[in-house]
PyMOL Python script that loads the backbone (N, CA, C, O; Angstrom):
from pymol import cmd

cmd.read_pdbstr("""\
ATOM      1  N   MET A   1       0.844  -1.178   0.000  1.00  0.00           N
ATOM      2  CA  MET A   1       0.000   0.000   0.000  1.00  0.00           C
ATOM      3  C   MET A   1       0.893   1.247   0.000  1.00  0.00           C
ATOM      4  O   MET A   1       1.778   1.374   0.847  1.00  0.00           O
ATOM      5  N   VAL A   2       0.670   2.147  -0.926  1.00  0.00           N
ATOM      6  CA  VAL A   2       1.455   3.365  -1.057  1.00  0.00           C
ATOM      7  C   VAL A   2       0.674   4.504  -0.408  1.00  0.00           C
ATOM      8  O   VAL A   2      -0.524   4.674  -0.637  1.00  0.00           O
ATOM      9  N   SER A   3       1.394   5.285   0.415  1.00  0.00           N
ATOM     10  CA  SER A   3       0.740   6.382   1.111  1.00  0.00           C
ATOM     11  C   SER A   3       1.669   7.578   1.134  1.00  0.00           C
ATOM     12  O   SER A   3       2.891   7.435   1.086  1.00  0.00           O
ATOM     13  N   LEU A   4       1.086   8.741   1.206  1.00  0.00           N
ATOM     14  CA  LEU A   4       1.870   9.958   1.346  1.00  0.00           C
ATOM     15  C   LEU A   4       2.092  10.306   2.811  1.00  0.00           C
ATOM     16  O   LEU A   4       2.710  11.322   3.128  1.00  0.00           O
ATOM     17  N   HIS A   5       1.587   9.459   3.703  1.00  0.00           N
ATOM     18  CA  HIS A   5       1.721   9.720   5.132  1.00  0.00           C
ATOM     19  C   HIS A   5       3.159   9.568   5.589  1.00  0.00           C
ATOM     20  O   HIS A   5       3.629  10.348   6.417  1.00  0.00           O
ATOM     21  N   ARG A   6       3.869   8.572   5.061  1.00  0.00           N
ATOM     22  CA  ARG A   6       5.253   8.329   5.456  1.00  0.00           C
ATOM     23  C   ARG A   6       6.134   8.243   4.229  1.00  0.00           C
ATOM     24  O   ARG A   6       5.703   7.851   3.144  1.00  0.00           O
ATOM     25  N   ASP A   7       7.370   8.619   4.434  1.00  0.00           N
ATOM     26  CA  ASP A   7       8.358   8.525   3.371  1.00  0.00           C
ATOM     27  C   ASP A   7       8.864   7.088   3.280  1.00  0.00           C
ATOM     28  O   ASP A   7       8.604   6.280   4.171  1.00  0.00           O
ATOM     29  N   PHE A   8       9.566   6.778   2.236  1.00  0.00           N
ATOM     30  CA  PHE A   8      10.112   5.435   2.073  1.00  0.00           C
ATOM     31  C   PHE A   8      11.271   5.160   3.020  1.00  0.00           C
ATOM     32  O   PHE A   8      11.517   4.009   3.380  1.00  0.00           O
ATOM     33  N   LEU A   9      11.992   6.216   3.432  1.00  0.00           N
ATOM     34  CA  LEU A   9      13.115   6.035   4.335  1.00  0.00           C
ATOM     35  C   LEU A   9      12.613   5.944   5.771  1.00  0.00           C
ATOM     36  O   LEU A   9      11.863   6.804   6.234  1.00  0.00           O
ATOM     37  N   THR A  10      13.024   4.918   6.454  1.00  0.00           N
ATOM     38  CA  THR A  10      12.576   4.768   7.840  1.00  0.00           C
ATOM     39  C   THR A  10      13.217   5.802   8.753  1.00  0.00           C
ATOM     40  O   THR A  10      12.691   6.068   9.833  1.00  0.00           O
ATOM     41  N   SER A  11      14.345   6.395   8.347  1.00  0.00           N
ATOM     42  CA  SER A  11      14.988   7.410   9.179  1.00  0.00           C
ATOM     43  C   SER A  11      14.212   8.724   9.192  1.00  0.00           C
ATOM     44  O   SER A  11      14.446   9.561  10.065  1.00  0.00           O
ATOM     45  N   SER A  12      13.311   8.922   8.262  1.00  0.00           N
ATOM     46  CA  SER A  12      12.552  10.176   8.206  1.00  0.00           C
ATOM     47  C   SER A  12      11.135  10.003   8.730  1.00  0.00           C
ATOM     48  O   SER A  12      10.271  10.829   8.435  1.00  0.00           O
ATOM     49  N   TRP A  13      10.876   8.958   9.494  1.00  0.00           N
ATOM     50  CA  TRP A  13       9.544   8.735  10.031  1.00  0.00           C
ATOM     51  C   TRP A  13       9.290   9.517  11.313  1.00  0.00           C
ATOM     52  O   TRP A  13       8.136   9.665  11.715  1.00  0.00           O
ATOM     53  N   GLY A  14      10.309  10.010  11.950  1.00  0.00           N
ATOM     54  CA  GLY A  14      10.130  10.705  13.225  1.00  0.00           C
ATOM     55  C   GLY A  14       9.668  12.130  13.030  1.00  0.00           C
ATOM     56  O   GLY A  14       9.769  12.691  11.939  1.00  0.00           O
ATOM     57  N   MET A  15       9.159  12.710  14.107  1.00  0.00           N
ATOM     58  CA  MET A  15       8.742  14.107  14.094  1.00  0.00           C
ATOM     59  C   MET A  15       9.963  15.004  14.258  1.00  0.00           C
ATOM     60  O   MET A  15      10.953  14.622  14.884  1.00  0.00           O
ATOM     61  N   TYR A  16       9.875  16.207  13.682  1.00  0.00           N
ATOM     62  CA  TYR A  16      10.964  17.173  13.810  1.00  0.00           C
ATOM     63  C   TYR A  16      10.681  18.067  15.001  1.00  0.00           C
ATOM     64  O   TYR A  16       9.623  18.691  15.087  1.00  0.00           O
ATOM     65  N   TYR A  17      11.633  18.125  15.917  1.00  0.00           N
ATOM     66  CA  TYR A  17      11.567  19.018  17.057  1.00  0.00           C
ATOM     67  C   TYR A  17      12.794  19.916  17.014  1.00  0.00           C
ATOM     68  O   TYR A  17      13.921  19.428  17.102  1.00  0.00           O
ATOM     69  N   PRO A  18      12.589  21.231  16.880  1.00  0.00           N
ATOM     70  CA  PRO A  18      13.746  22.126  16.766  1.00  0.00           C
ATOM     71  C   PRO A  18      14.565  22.144  18.050  1.00  0.00           C
ATOM     72  O   PRO A  18      14.031  22.114  19.158  1.00  0.00           O
ATOM     73  N   THR A  19      15.873  22.194  17.861  1.00  0.00           N
ATOM     74  CA  THR A  19      16.787  22.273  18.989  1.00  0.00           C
ATOM     75  C   THR A  19      17.022  23.729  19.339  1.00  0.00           C
ATOM     76  O   THR A  19      16.467  24.624  18.703  1.00  0.00           O
ATOM     77  N   ARG A  20      17.834  23.962  20.339  1.00  0.00           N
ATOM     78  CA  ARG A  20      18.110  25.340  20.719  1.00  0.00           C
ATOM     79  C   ARG A  20      18.924  26.044  19.636  1.00  0.00           C
ATOM     80  O   ARG A  20      18.810  27.260  19.480  1.00  0.00           O
ATOM     81  N   TRP A  21      19.745  25.302  18.884  1.00  0.00           N
ATOM     82  CA  TRP A  21      20.521  25.899  17.795  1.00  0.00           C
ATOM     83  C   TRP A  21      19.603  26.344  16.655  1.00  0.00           C
ATOM     84  O   TRP A  21      19.843  27.367  16.015  1.00  0.00           O
ATOM     85  N   ASP A  22      18.559  25.566  16.414  1.00  0.00           N
ATOM     86  CA  ASP A  22      17.596  25.967  15.390  1.00  0.00           C
ATOM     87  C   ASP A  22      16.874  27.247  15.787  1.00  0.00           C
ATOM     88  O   ASP A  22      16.675  28.133  14.956  1.00  0.00           O
ATOM     89  N   TRP A  23      16.482  27.346  17.055  1.00  0.00           N
ATOM     90  CA  TRP A  23      15.814  28.549  17.530  1.00  0.00           C
ATOM     91  C   TRP A  23      16.755  29.746  17.499  1.00  0.00           C
ATOM     92  O   TRP A  23      16.346  30.849  17.136  1.00  0.00           O
ATOM     93  N   MET A  24      18.015  29.536  17.880  1.00  0.00           N
ATOM     94  CA  MET A  24      18.970  30.649  17.866  1.00  0.00           C
ATOM     95  C   MET A  24      19.242  31.121  16.443  1.00  0.00           C
ATOM     96  O   MET A  24      19.401  32.319  16.211  1.00  0.00           O
ATOM     97  N   THR A  25      19.298  30.198  15.490  1.00  0.00           N
ATOM     98  CA  THR A  25      19.477  30.583  14.087  1.00  0.00           C
ATOM     99  C   THR A  25      18.282  31.388  13.594  1.00  0.00           C
ATOM    100  O   THR A  25      18.443  32.388  12.895  1.00  0.00           O
ATOM    101  N   TYR A  26      17.098  30.950  13.959  1.00  0.00           N
ATOM    102  CA  TYR A  26      15.874  31.647  13.558  1.00  0.00           C
ATOM    103  C   TYR A  26      15.812  33.056  14.162  1.00  0.00           C
ATOM    104  O   TYR A  26      15.539  34.024  13.452  1.00  0.00           O
ATOM    105  N   ILE A  27      16.062  33.170  15.457  1.00  0.00           N
ATOM    106  CA  ILE A  27      16.023  34.471  16.132  1.00  0.00           C
ATOM    107  C   ILE A  27      17.161  35.367  15.642  1.00  0.00           C
ATOM    108  O   ILE A  27      16.983  36.577  15.501  1.00  0.00           O
ATOM    109  N   GLY A  28      18.337  34.769  15.380  1.00  0.00           N
ATOM    110  CA  GLY A  28      19.457  35.541  14.865  1.00  0.00           C
ATOM    111  C   GLY A  28      19.191  36.089  13.477  1.00  0.00           C
ATOM    112  O   GLY A  28      19.621  37.197  13.153  1.00  0.00           O
ATOM    113  N   THR A  29      18.483  35.324  12.649  1.00  0.00           N
ATOM    114  CA  THR A  29      18.129  35.807  11.313  1.00  0.00           C
ATOM    115  C   THR A  29      17.185  37.000  11.416  1.00  0.00           C
ATOM    116  O   THR A  29      17.346  37.984  10.694  1.00  0.00           O
ATOM    117  N   ILE A  30      16.212  36.916  12.301  1.00  0.00           N
ATOM    118  CA  ILE A  30      15.298  38.045  12.500  1.00  0.00           C
ATOM    119  C   ILE A  30      16.070  39.247  13.060  1.00  0.00           C
ATOM    120  O   ILE A  30      15.821  40.383  12.658  1.00  0.00           O
ATOM    121  N   GLY A  31      17.000  39.001  13.982  1.00  0.00           N
ATOM    122  CA  GLY A  31      17.793  40.085  14.555  1.00  0.00           C
ATOM    123  C   GLY A  31      18.685  40.761  13.526  1.00  0.00           C
ATOM    124  O   GLY A  31      18.815  41.985  13.526  1.00  0.00           O
ATOM    125  N   MET A  32      19.300  39.976  12.649  1.00  0.00           N
ATOM    126  CA  MET A  32      20.143  40.568  11.605  1.00  0.00           C
ATOM    127  C   MET A  32      19.303  41.397  10.629  1.00  0.00           C
ATOM    128  O   MET A  32      19.740  42.452  10.169  1.00  0.00           O
ATOM    129  N   PHE A  33      18.107  40.918  10.318  1.00  0.00           N
ATOM    130  CA  PHE A  33      17.226  41.687   9.437  1.00  0.00           C
ATOM    131  C   PHE A  33      16.834  43.007  10.092  1.00  0.00           C
ATOM    132  O   PHE A  33      16.874  44.057   9.449  1.00  0.00           O
ATOM    133  N   LEU A  34      16.453  42.958  11.374  1.00  0.00           N
ATOM    134  CA  LEU A  34      16.062  44.194  12.061  1.00  0.00           C
ATOM    135  C   LEU A  34      17.230  45.156  12.200  1.00  0.00           C
ATOM    136  O   LEU A  34      17.048  46.367  12.077  1.00  0.00           O
ATOM    137  N   ALA A  35      18.432  44.636  12.454  1.00  0.00           N
ATOM    138  CA  ALA A  35      19.603  45.506  12.552  1.00  0.00           C
ATOM    139  C   ALA A  35      19.887  46.177  11.211  1.00  0.00           C
ATOM    140  O   ALA A  35      20.187  47.370  11.165  1.00  0.00           O
ATOM    141  N   ALA A  36      19.795  45.420  10.125  1.00  0.00           N
ATOM    142  CA  ALA A  36      20.018  46.002   8.799  1.00  0.00           C
ATOM    143  C   ALA A  36      18.940  47.028   8.463  1.00  0.00           C
ATOM    144  O   ALA A  36      19.233  48.059   7.858  1.00  0.00           O
ATOM    145  N   MET A  37      17.694  46.751   8.851  1.00  0.00           N
ATOM    146  CA  MET A  37      16.616  47.697   8.576  1.00  0.00           C
ATOM    147  C   MET A  37      16.800  48.981   9.378  1.00  0.00           C
ATOM    148  O   MET A  37      16.586  50.075   8.855  1.00  0.00           O
ATOM    149  N   PHE A  38      17.197  48.855  10.651  1.00  0.00           N
ATOM    150  CA  PHE A  38      17.410  50.054  11.463  1.00  0.00           C
ATOM    151  C   PHE A  38      18.613  50.858  10.980  1.00  0.00           C
ATOM    152  O   PHE A  38      18.586  52.088  11.032  1.00  0.00           O
ATOM    153  N   LEU A  39      19.664  50.193  10.512  1.00  0.00           N
ATOM    154  CA  LEU A  39      20.792  50.914   9.934  1.00  0.00           C
ATOM    155  C   LEU A  39      20.390  51.638   8.659  1.00  0.00           C
ATOM    156  O   LEU A  39      20.824  52.764   8.414  1.00  0.00           O
ATOM    157  N   PHE A  40      19.561  50.992   7.850  1.00  0.00           N
ATOM    158  CA  PHE A  40      19.075  51.637   6.632  1.00  0.00           C
ATOM    159  C   PHE A  40      18.226  52.855   6.966  1.00  0.00           C
ATOM    160  O   PHE A  40      18.351  53.894   6.318  1.00  0.00           O
ATOM    161  N   LEU A  41      17.362  52.737   7.975  1.00  0.00           N
ATOM    162  CA  LEU A  41      16.539  53.883   8.371  1.00  0.00           C
ATOM    163  C   LEU A  41      17.380  54.999   8.969  1.00  0.00           C
ATOM    164  O   LEU A  41      17.023  56.171   8.857  1.00  0.00           O
ATOM    165  N   ARG A  42      18.489  54.647   9.603  1.00  0.00           N
ATOM    166  CA  ARG A  42      19.382  55.660  10.174  1.00  0.00           C
ATOM    167  C   ARG A  42      20.110  56.423   9.076  1.00  0.00           C
ATOM    168  O   ARG A  42      20.307  57.633   9.185  1.00  0.00           O
ATOM    169  N   ILE A  43      20.503  55.734   8.038  1.00  0.00           N
ATOM    170  CA  ILE A  43      21.238  56.366   6.938  1.00  0.00           C
ATOM    171  C   ILE A  43      20.292  57.112   6.002  1.00  0.00           C
ATOM    172  O   ILE A  43      20.658  58.143   5.438  1.00  0.00           O
ATOM    173  N   LEU A  44      19.088  56.599   5.838  1.00  0.00           N
ATOM    174  CA  LEU A  44      18.109  57.212   4.939  1.00  0.00           C
ATOM    175  C   LEU A  44      17.700  58.583   5.485  1.00  0.00           C
ATOM    176  O   LEU A  44      17.333  58.690   6.655  1.00  0.00           O
ATOM    177  N   PRO A  45      17.758  59.621   4.669  1.00  0.00           N
ATOM    178  CA  PRO A  45      17.369  60.937   5.189  1.00  0.00           C
ATOM    179  C   PRO A  45      15.867  60.999   5.455  1.00  0.00           C
ATOM    180  O   PRO A  45      15.057  60.555   4.640  1.00  0.00           O
ATOM    181  N   ALA A  46      15.516  61.553   6.600  1.00  0.00           N
ATOM    182  CA  ALA A  46      14.109  61.646   6.980  1.00  0.00           C
ATOM    183  C   ALA A  46      13.456  62.907   6.422  1.00  0.00           C
ATOM    184  O   ALA A  46      12.228  62.981   6.363  1.00  0.00           O
ATOM    185  N   ILE A  47      14.239  63.896   6.015  1.00  0.00           N
ATOM    186  CA  ILE A  47      13.711  65.140   5.468  1.00  0.00           C
ATOM    187  C   ILE A  47      13.855  65.082   3.950  1.00  0.00           C
ATOM    188  O   ILE A  47      14.912  64.732   3.427  1.00  0.00           O
ATOM    189  N   SER A  48      12.791  65.426   3.264  1.00  0.00           N
ATOM    190  CA  SER A  48      12.847  65.361   1.808  1.00  0.00           C
ATOM    191  C   SER A  48      13.738  66.478   1.254  1.00  0.00           C
ATOM    192  O   SER A  48      13.994  67.477   1.927  1.00  0.00           O
ATOM    193  N   ILE A  49      14.193  66.293   0.042  1.00  0.00           N
ATOM    194  CA  ILE A  49      15.086  67.261  -0.588  1.00  0.00           C
ATOM    195  C   ILE A  49      14.360  68.586  -0.836  1.00  0.00           C
ATOM    196  O   ILE A  49      14.968  69.653  -0.764  1.00  0.00           O
ATOM    197  N   PHE A  50      13.061  68.512  -1.127  1.00  0.00           N
ATOM    198  CA  PHE A  50      12.297  69.740  -1.343  1.00  0.00           C
ATOM    199  C   PHE A  50      12.262  70.592  -0.079  1.00  0.00           C
ATOM    200  O   PHE A  50      12.391  71.814  -0.153  1.00  0.00           O
ATOM    201  N   GLU A  51      12.089  69.957   1.084  1.00  0.00           N
ATOM    202  CA  GLU A  51      12.081  70.711   2.333  1.00  0.00           C
ATOM    203  C   GLU A  51      13.456  71.291   2.638  1.00  0.00           C
ATOM    204  O   GLU A  51      13.547  72.385   3.196  1.00  0.00           O
ATOM    205  N   MET A  52      14.507  70.597   2.290  1.00  0.00           N
ATOM    206  CA  MET A  52      15.858  71.116   2.501  1.00  0.00           C
ATOM    207  C   MET A  52      16.112  72.328   1.615  1.00  0.00           C
ATOM    208  O   MET A  52      16.799  73.260   2.031  1.00  0.00           O
ATOM    209  N   ARG A  53      15.577  72.330   0.418  1.00  0.00           N
ATOM    210  CA  ARG A  53      15.764  73.484  -0.482  1.00  0.00           C
ATOM    211  C   ARG A  53      15.075  74.725   0.073  1.00  0.00           C
ATOM    212  O   ARG A  53      15.581  75.836  -0.080  1.00  0.00           O
ATOM    213  N   THR A  54      13.938  74.543   0.709  1.00  0.00           N
ATOM    214  CA  THR A  54      13.251  75.712   1.267  1.00  0.00           C
ATOM    215  C   THR A  54      13.942  76.223   2.526  1.00  0.00           C
ATOM    216  O   THR A  54      13.792  77.396   2.871  1.00  0.00           O
ATOM    217  N   LEU A  55      14.697  75.368   3.222  1.00  0.00           N
ATOM    218  CA  LEU A  55      15.396  75.798   4.429  1.00  0.00           C
ATOM    219  C   LEU A  55      16.662  76.592   4.115  1.00  0.00           C
ATOM    220  O   LEU A  55      17.048  77.475   4.881  1.00  0.00           O
ATOM    221  N   LEU A  56      17.301  76.282   3.002  1.00  0.00           N
ATOM    222  CA  LEU A  56      18.537  76.972   2.642  1.00  0.00           C
ATOM    223  C   LEU A  56      18.219  78.323   1.997  1.00  0.00           C
ATOM    224  O   LEU A  56      17.404  78.379   1.076  1.00  0.00           O
ATOM    225  N   PRO A  57      18.837  79.405   2.454  1.00  0.00           N
ATOM    226  CA  PRO A  57      18.498  80.728   1.889  1.00  0.00           C
ATOM    227  C   PRO A  57      18.999  80.901   0.452  1.00  0.00           C
ATOM    228  O   PRO A  57      18.381  81.635  -0.319  1.00  0.00           O
ATOM    229  N   GLU A  58      20.091  80.252   0.076  1.00  0.00           N
ATOM    230  CA  GLU A  58      20.618  80.444  -1.274  1.00  0.00           C
ATOM    231  C   GLU A  58      19.976  79.534  -2.308  1.00  0.00           C
ATOM    232  O   GLU A  58      20.307  79.611  -3.492  1.00  0.00           O
ATOM    233  N   ALA A  59      19.072  78.683  -1.881  1.00  0.00           N
ATOM    234  CA  ALA A  59      18.422  77.762  -2.821  1.00  0.00           C
ATOM    235  C   ALA A  59      17.321  78.491  -3.590  1.00  0.00           C
ATOM    236  O   ALA A  59      16.607  79.341  -3.058  1.00  0.00           O
ATOM    237  N   GLU A  60      17.219  78.125  -4.842  1.00  0.00           N
ATOM    238  CA  GLU A  60      16.181  78.708  -5.691  1.00  0.00           C
ATOM    239  C   GLU A  60      15.005  77.744  -5.736  1.00  0.00           C
ATOM    240  O   GLU A  60      15.125  76.618  -6.218  1.00  0.00           O
ATOM    241  N   VAL A  61      13.866  78.201  -5.226  1.00  0.00           N
ATOM    242  CA  VAL A  61      12.642  77.397  -5.269  1.00  0.00           C
ATOM    243  C   VAL A  61      11.755  77.993  -6.333  1.00  0.00           C
ATOM    244  O   VAL A  61      11.385  79.166  -6.277  1.00  0.00           O
ATOM    245  N   LYS A  62      11.419  77.168  -7.300  1.00  0.00           N
ATOM    246  CA  LYS A  62      10.563  77.635  -8.394  1.00  0.00           C
ATOM    247  C   LYS A  62       9.107  77.450  -8.002  1.00  0.00           C
ATOM    248  O   LYS A  62       8.659  76.330  -7.754  1.00  0.00           O
ATOM    249  N   ALA A  63       8.371  78.553  -7.947  1.00  0.00           N
ATOM    250  CA  ALA A  63       6.953  78.496  -7.625  1.00  0.00           C
ATOM    251  C   ALA A  63       6.170  78.317  -8.909  1.00  0.00           C
ATOM    252  O   ALA A  63       6.483  78.925  -9.932  1.00  0.00           O
ATOM    253  N   GLU A  64       5.166  77.489  -8.848  1.00  0.00           N
ATOM    254  CA  GLU A  64       4.366  77.239 -10.048  1.00  0.00           C
ATOM    255  C   GLU A  64       3.188  78.170 -10.130  1.00  0.00           C
ATOM    256  O   GLU A  64       2.407  78.096 -11.079  1.00  0.00           O
TER     257      GLU A  64
END
""", "prot")
cmd.dss("prot")
cmd.show_as("cartoon", "prot")
cmd.util.cbc("prot")
cmd.orient("prot")
């Protein structure tokens, strides 16, 4: 009888239970993503270029 319930290899019949290394890898991946995102937000300018042009006195702002 062929079933999709179990694989043909008897070594793969057991349930998978993550170890502490698996959890640390998972949490570390999320931490690295958040660190990269926060660094990107730190480097990314929060003020638009148009607002910077209006703040500088020597900048020419063209009114429509």
